[in-house]
C-alpha positions as CSV (number, residue, x, y, z in Angstrom):
1,P,-0.2,0.1,-0.1
2,G,2.9,2.5,0.8
3,C,4.4,2.1,-2.6
4,R,1.0,3.0,-4.3
5,L,0.5,6.1,-2.2
6,L,4.0,7.1,-3.3
7,Q,3.1,6.5,-7.1
8,F,-0.1,8.3,-6.6
9,L,1.8,11.5,-4.8
10,S,4.6,11.4,-7.8
11,Y,1.5,11.5,-10.5
12,L,-0.2,14.5,-8.6
13,G,3.2,16.5,-8.3
14,A,3.8,15.5,-12.0
15,C,0.0,16.8,-12.8
16,D,0.8,19.9,-10.8
17,R,3.9,20.8,-12.7
18,L,2.0,20.5,-16.1
19,L,-0.8,22.5,-14.9
20,K,1.7,25.1,-13.8
21,Q,2.9,25.2,-17.5
22,G,-0.7,26.5,-18.6
23,Y,-2.1,23.1,-19.7
24,E,-5.5,22.3,-19.4
25,E,-6.6,19.5,-16.5
26,G,-8.4,17.1,-18.9
27,Q,-5.0,17.3,-21.3
28,V,-2.8,16.7,-18.7
29,E,-4.8,13.6,-17.1
30,E,-5.0,12.2,-20.7
31,A,-1.5,12.6,-21.6
32,M,-0.3,10.9,-18.3
33,E,-2.4,8.1,-18.9
34,M,-1.3,7.9,-22.4
35,F,2.4,7.8,-21.5
36,Q,1.9,5.5,-18.5
37,Y,2.3,8.2,-16.0
38,S,5.4,9.4,-17.9
39,E,5.8,13.0,-16.7
40,K,8.7,13.8,-19.5
41,K,6.6,11.8,-22.2
42,A,3.5,13.7,-21.2
43,A,5.0,17.2,-21.3
44,E,6.5,16.6,-24.8
45,F,2.9,15.2,-25.8
46,L,1.4,18.8,-24.6
47,R,4.1,20.8,-25.9
48,L,3.6,19.4,-29.5
49,L,0.0,19.1,-29.2
50,A,-0.3,23.4,-28.3
51,Q,2.5,23.9,-31.2
52,F,0.7,22.3,-33.8
53,H,-2.7,23.2,-32.8
54,D,-1.3,26.8,-32.9
55,M,-0.2,25.7,-36.7
56,G,-3.9,25.4,-37.4
57,F,-4.1,21.3,-37.1
58,Q,-7.2,19.7,-35.8
59,Q,-6.4,18.7,-32.0
60,N,-7.8,15.2,-32.6
61,E,-5.5,14.5,-35.5
62,I,-2.8,16.0,-33.8
63,K,-3.4,13.2,-30.8
64,E,-3.6,10.5,-33.5
65,V,-0.2,11.4,-35.3
66,L,1.7,11.9,-32.3
67,L,1.0,8.6,-31.0
68,L,1.5,6.6,-34.0
69,C,4.7,8.8,-34.5
70,G,5.9,8.3,-30.7
71,N,6.2,12.1,-30.0
72,Q,9.0,12.4,-33.1
73,R,8.1,16.5,-34.2
74,E,9.1,16.3,-37.6
75,K,7.7,12.9,-38.5
76,A,4.5,13.7,-36.8
77,L,4.5,17.4,-38.8
78,E,4.9,15.6,-42.0
79,E,2.0,12.9,-41.2
80,L,0.0,16.3,-40.5
81,V,0.8,18.0,-43.6
82,M,-0.1,15.1,-45.8
83,K,-3.6,14.9,-44.3
C-alpha cells in the first residue's frame, strides 16, 4: 500500500507541474494516462499538441499522429501536412 501512495503522490506532483505550465487539466490527465504516467513523455506530447494546434491543425488529428509517431516532431509534422 505504501508503494501505491508514493506513486500517487508522484503522479499528483507531475500533474501539478504540467498544470502550472498552462495546460488544461483534462489534457494533462489524458496525456499522463496515454504515456503510462511518464511526466517527460506527457510534457513533450502536450508541448507538441499546443504547437501543432497553433499551426492550425485539428486536435484529434494531432493526438492520433503524435501517438503513431511516438512524439517525434518532424515525423508527426510530415504526417499532419500530408493529411
